[in-house]
C-alpha positions as CSV (number, residue, x, y, z in Angstrom):
1,M,0.0,0.0,0.1
2,P,1.2,3.6,-0.6
3,L,2.5,5.4,2.4
4,F,1.2,9.0,2.9
5,P,2.6,11.4,5.5
6,P,0.4,12.2,8.3
7,P,-2.1,15.0,7.7
8,L,-0.8,18.4,8.2
9,Q,-2.3,20.6,11.0
10,P,-2.0,24.2,11.9
11,G,1.4,24.9,13.7
12,D,3.2,22.2,11.8
13,L,6.6,23.3,10.5
14,L,7.2,23.5,6.7
15,R,10.4,24.2,5.0
16,V,10.9,25.8,1.6
17,I,13.5,24.7,-0.8
18,A,14.5,25.8,-4.4
19,P,15.5,22.6,-6.1
20,S,15.3,23.7,-9.7
21,G,15.3,27.1,-11.4
22,C,16.5,30.4,-9.7
23,L,13.9,32.5,-8.2
24,K,12.6,35.4,-10.5
25,E,9.8,37.1,-8.6
26,P,10.6,37.2,-4.9
27,E,7.3,39.3,-4.3
28,I,5.2,36.4,-5.6
29,L,7.0,34.0,-3.4
30,E,6.1,36.2,-0.4
31,K,2.4,36.0,-1.5
32,G,2.6,32.2,-1.5
33,L,4.3,32.0,1.8
34,E,1.5,34.3,3.3
35,I,-1.2,31.7,2.2
36,W,0.4,28.9,4.0
37,R,1.1,31.1,7.0
38,S,-2.4,32.4,7.0
39,R,-3.6,28.8,7.6
40,G,-1.6,28.7,10.7
41,F,1.5,26.9,9.5
42,R,5.1,27.7,10.4
43,V,7.0,28.3,7.2
44,E,10.8,28.6,7.1
45,L,13.0,29.3,4.1
46,C,16.0,27.0,3.7
47,P,19.3,28.8,3.3
48,G,20.2,29.3,-0.4
49,Y,16.8,29.3,-1.5
50,D,17.4,32.6,-3.4
51,A,20.9,31.6,-4.7
52,R,21.6,31.7,-8.4
53,W,24.0,29.8,-10.6
54,G,23.2,30.2,-14.2
55,Y,19.5,29.1,-14.5
56,L,19.6,27.1,-11.4
57,A,19.0,28.1,-7.8
58,G,22.5,27.5,-6.8
59,D,24.8,24.6,-7.6
60,D,23.7,21.0,-7.4
61,R,25.6,20.5,-4.0
62,D,23.7,23.3,-2.3
63,R,20.3,22.5,-3.8
64,R,20.7,18.9,-2.9
65,E,21.7,19.8,0.6
66,Q,18.5,21.9,0.9
67,L,16.5,19.0,0.1
68,A,18.5,16.5,2.3
69,R,18.3,18.9,5.3
70,A,14.5,19.4,5.0
71,W,13.9,15.6,4.5
72,A,16.0,14.8,7.6
73,D,14.7,17.5,9.9
74,P,12.6,15.7,12.4
75,D,10.4,18.8,13.1
76,C,9.7,19.5,9.6
77,R,6.3,18.0,8.4
78,G,6.3,19.0,4.7
79,I,8.6,20.4,2.0
80,L,7.3,23.3,-0.2
81,C,9.1,24.0,-3.5
82,A,9.6,27.7,-4.3
83,R,9.3,27.3,-8.1
84,G,9.9,24.8,-11.0
85,G,12.0,25.6,-14.0
86,Y,14.9,23.1,-14.5
87,G,17.3,21.2,-12.5
88,G,15.4,18.8,-10.2
89,A,16.6,15.7,-12.0
90,R,20.2,16.8,-11.4
91,L,19.8,16.3,-7.8
92,L,19.0,12.6,-8.2
93,E,22.2,11.6,-9.4
94,R,23.7,9.3,-6.8
95,W,20.8,10.5,-4.4
96,Q,19.1,8.1,-1.9
97,W,16.1,9.1,0.3
98,E,17.4,8.5,3.8
99,P,15.0,6.4,6.0
100,I,13.1,8.7,8.5
101,A,10.7,8.0,11.1
102,S,7.8,9.4,9.4
103,P,7.6,10.7,5.8
104,K,6.8,14.3,5.1
105,W,4.8,16.0,2.3
106,L,6.7,17.1,-0.7
107,I,4.5,19.6,-2.9
108,G,5.2,20.9,-6.3
109,F,4.7,20.4,-10.1
110,S,6.4,20.9,-13.5
111,D,10.1,20.3,-12.9
112,I,9.2,19.0,-9.4
113,T,7.9,15.8,-11.2
114,A,11.4,14.4,-10.9
115,L,11.4,14.5,-7.2
116,L,7.7,13.3,-6.9
117,W,8.6,10.3,-9.2
118,S,11.7,9.4,-7.3
119,L,9.8,9.7,-3.9
120,W,6.9,7.6,-5.3
121,G,9.5,5.0,-6.3
122,Q,10.0,4.5,-2.6
123,G,6.3,4.1,-2.1
124,I,5.8,7.5,-0.6
125,G,3.0,9.7,-2.0
126,G,3.3,13.4,-2.4
127,V,1.4,16.2,-4.0
128,H,1.4,17.3,-7.6
129,G,0.1,20.8,-7.0
130,P,1.1,24.6,-7.0
131,V,4.6,25.8,-6.1
132,L,4.8,28.8,-4.0
133,T,5.2,31.2,-7.0
134,T,2.0,29.9,-8.6
135,L,-0.2,29.4,-5.5
136,P,-1.2,33.1,-5.4
137,Q,-2.7,32.9,-8.8
138,E,-4.9,29.9,-7.9
139,P,-8.7,30.2,-7.6
140,D,-10.1,29.8,-4.1
141,W,-11.4,26.3,-4.8
142,S,-8.0,25.2,-6.0
143,I,-6.3,26.6,-2.9
144,A,-8.9,25.0,-0.7
145,R,-8.3,21.6,-2.5
146,L,-4.5,21.6,-1.9
147,F,-5.2,22.1,1.9
148,D,-7.8,19.4,1.8
149,V,-5.3,17.0,0.3
150,V,-2.4,17.7,2.8
151,G,-5.1,17.7,5.6
152,G,-6.1,14.2,4.8
153,R,-9.6,15.2,3.8
154,A,-11.6,13.8,0.8
155,I,-11.2,15.8,-2.4
156,A,-13.9,16.1,-5.1
157,P,-13.6,14.4,-8.5
158,L,-12.5,16.3,-11.5
159,Q,-14.5,16.7,-14.8
160,G,-13.0,16.7,-18.1
161,R,-13.8,15.6,-21.7
162,G,-14.0,11.8,-22.1
163,W,-12.6,10.0,-25.1
164,G,-14.3,6.8,-24.4
165,G,-12.5,3.4,-23.6
166,G,-14.7,2.6,-20.5
167,S,-13.3,3.1,-16.9
168,A,-10.2,1.9,-15.1
169,C,-8.9,2.0,-11.6
170,G,-5.2,2.5,-10.6
171,V,-2.9,4.6,-8.6
172,L,-2.5,8.1,-9.7
173,V,1.0,9.1,-11.2
174,P,0.9,12.9,-12.4
175,A,3.7,14.4,-14.3
176,N,5.0,17.0,-16.5
177,L,5.3,15.2,-19.8
178,T,8.6,16.6,-20.8
179,V,10.3,15.9,-17.4
180,A,8.7,12.5,-17.1
181,T,9.9,11.4,-20.5
182,H,13.6,12.3,-19.6
183,L,13.1,10.0,-16.5
184,L,11.9,7.0,-18.4
185,G,14.6,4.2,-18.2
186,T,16.3,5.8,-15.3
187,A,16.3,5.0,-11.6
188,A,13.9,7.9,-11.1
189,E,11.2,6.4,-13.2
190,A,7.9,6.0,-11.2
191,P,6.3,2.5,-11.0
192,L,3.7,2.9,-14.0
193,D,2.4,-0.8,-14.3
194,G,-1.4,-0.3,-14.0
195,A,-1.2,3.3,-13.2
196,I,-3.4,6.1,-14.3
197,V,-0.9,8.7,-15.5
198,A,-1.9,12.4,-15.5
199,L,0.1,14.5,-18.0
200,E,0.5,18.3,-18.5
201,D,3.2,20.5,-20.3
202,V,3.8,24.2,-21.1
203,G,5.9,25.7,-24.0
204,E,6.4,22.8,-26.2
205,A,5.6,23.0,-29.8
206,P,3.2,20.3,-31.2
207,Y,5.9,18.4,-33.0
208,R,7.9,18.3,-29.7
209,L,4.9,16.8,-28.0
210,D,4.6,14.4,-30.8
211,R,8.1,13.3,-30.2
212,L,7.8,12.9,-26.5
213,L,4.5,10.8,-26.9
214,T,6.1,8.8,-29.6
215,Q,8.9,7.8,-27.3
216,W,6.2,6.7,-24.7
217,R,4.7,4.5,-27.2
218,M,8.0,3.1,-28.7
219,Q,9.2,2.2,-25.2
220,G,6.0,0.3,-24.6
221,I,4.9,2.6,-21.6
222,F,1.3,3.1,-22.8
223,D,1.0,-0.8,-22.9
224,R,1.6,-0.9,-19.2
225,V,-0.6,1.9,-17.9
226,A,-4.3,1.6,-17.2
227,G,-5.4,5.1,-18.3
228,I,-4.4,8.5,-19.3
229,A,-5.7,11.8,-17.6
230,L,-4.6,14.9,-19.6
231,G,-4.4,18.4,-18.2
232,R,-3.5,21.7,-19.7
233,F,-0.9,22.0,-22.5
234,S,-0.4,25.8,-22.5
235,Q,1.7,28.0,-24.6
236,C,2.2,25.2,-27.1
237,D,0.1,25.9,-30.2
238,E,1.6,29.4,-30.7
239,L,4.9,27.8,-31.1
240,A,4.0,26.1,-34.4
241,K,5.5,28.7,-36.9
242,L,5.4,26.1,-39.8
243,P,2.6,24.0,-41.1
244,S,1.4,22.1,-38.1
245,F,-1.0,19.9,-36.3
246,T,-2.7,21.6,-33.2
247,V,-1.9,20.3,-29.8
248,A,-5.4,18.7,-29.8
249,E,-4.8,17.0,-33.1
250,V,-1.4,15.5,-31.8
251,L,-2.9,14.2,-28.5
252,R,-5.6,12.5,-30.4
253,D,-3.2,11.0,-33.0
254,R,-1.0,9.6,-30.4
255,L,-3.3,8.5,-27.7
256,S,-6.7,7.6,-29.1
257,D,-5.9,4.2,-30.5
258,L,-4.5,2.8,-27.1
259,G,-7.7,1.0,-26.2
260,I,-7.6,2.4,-22.6
261,P,-9.7,5.2,-20.9
262,V,-8.5,8.8,-21.9
263,V,-9.9,12.0,-20.3
264,S,-8.6,15.4,-21.5
265,D,-9.2,19.1,-20.5
266,L,-8.8,18.4,-16.9
267,P,-8.0,21.4,-14.6
268,F,-4.5,21.0,-13.8
269,G,-1.1,22.3,-15.2
270,H,0.4,25.6,-16.0
271,D,-1.4,29.0,-16.9
272,G,-4.8,28.1,-15.2
273,P,-6.2,26.3,-12.2
274,N,-3.9,23.6,-11.2
275,A,-6.0,21.2,-9.2
276,A,-3.8,19.3,-6.5
277,L,-3.3,15.7,-7.5
278,P,-2.0,13.4,-4.7
279,V,0.6,11.1,-6.1
280,G,-0.1,7.4,-5.4
281,V,-3.7,7.6,-4.3
282,P,-6.2,5.2,-5.8
283,V,-8.4,6.7,-8.6
284,E,-10.9,5.8,-11.2
285,L,-10.7,7.2,-14.6
286,D,-14.0,7.1,-16.4
287,G,-13.3,7.7,-20.2
288,D,-17.0,7.6,-21.1
289,R,-18.1,10.3,-18.5
290,G,-14.9,12.3,-18.5
291,V,-14.4,11.9,-14.7
292,L,-11.3,11.4,-12.5
293,A,-12.4,10.2,-9.3
294,F,-10.4,9.9,-6.1
295,G,-10.5,6.8,-3.8
296,H,-10.1,7.0,0.0
297,G,-7.8,4.1,0.5
298,R,-4.8,6.0,1.8
299,S,-2.5,4.8,4.6
300,G,0.1,6.7,6.6
């Protein structure tokens, strides 16, 4: 059974790390911190969160040290990621999750996929959800949903557009498509057999999305999963300067013949509402009704 951290409660200590790209907008980070603090949580910034090394938030050693210290801190109940960008996978070279008395929440999306997948490889669930610099743009219902997830409360199903294929049950494995594709075949690849994979992306031209999905097909990944939930693929169509398929056409071409349930247009991803998705929770994906429903069989 998947292991989930204990529900968070007001007064719990959370630590902020910057495992990926360098911080661009400190004022937005402060707004994200205030949302967590307004809920009664103690939030502390790990030293080095505002460092810069090229496009990264400090060198690999320092960013890895932030993660290691937050993970090992017995008083810390959750780890909040400042932003995505790029760089999380670099931390996983020669990385091991140290055994601790109780797992803690890891929260983020986009480039944080690398850390979430690596942690799920240890059987520990996290949250694919807003980072601190995107949280202030979330609608009220999405913010409330995030706190319901980490508080151990039931969360509502998500409605999208069903492509058919019946329904399937499995554990939910969310991801940024580009980041996840570069994890396939590595030690950080999440367990995908029988999973419901939830995919989103940003800033990838349609032909690049085609290339990524074709790699999943050629590696036989889609033969192993039980269903596919698609979120938002934002800032993608406008990158098609030459004759092109649309993103919607690419997704249909690459995914509609798999013989498994597919649901698109779900409210998660970049540039819009980013509904929190718990990694490893049992779900049912109904490809006929277009619904992603969440089970309640958590342990932790």
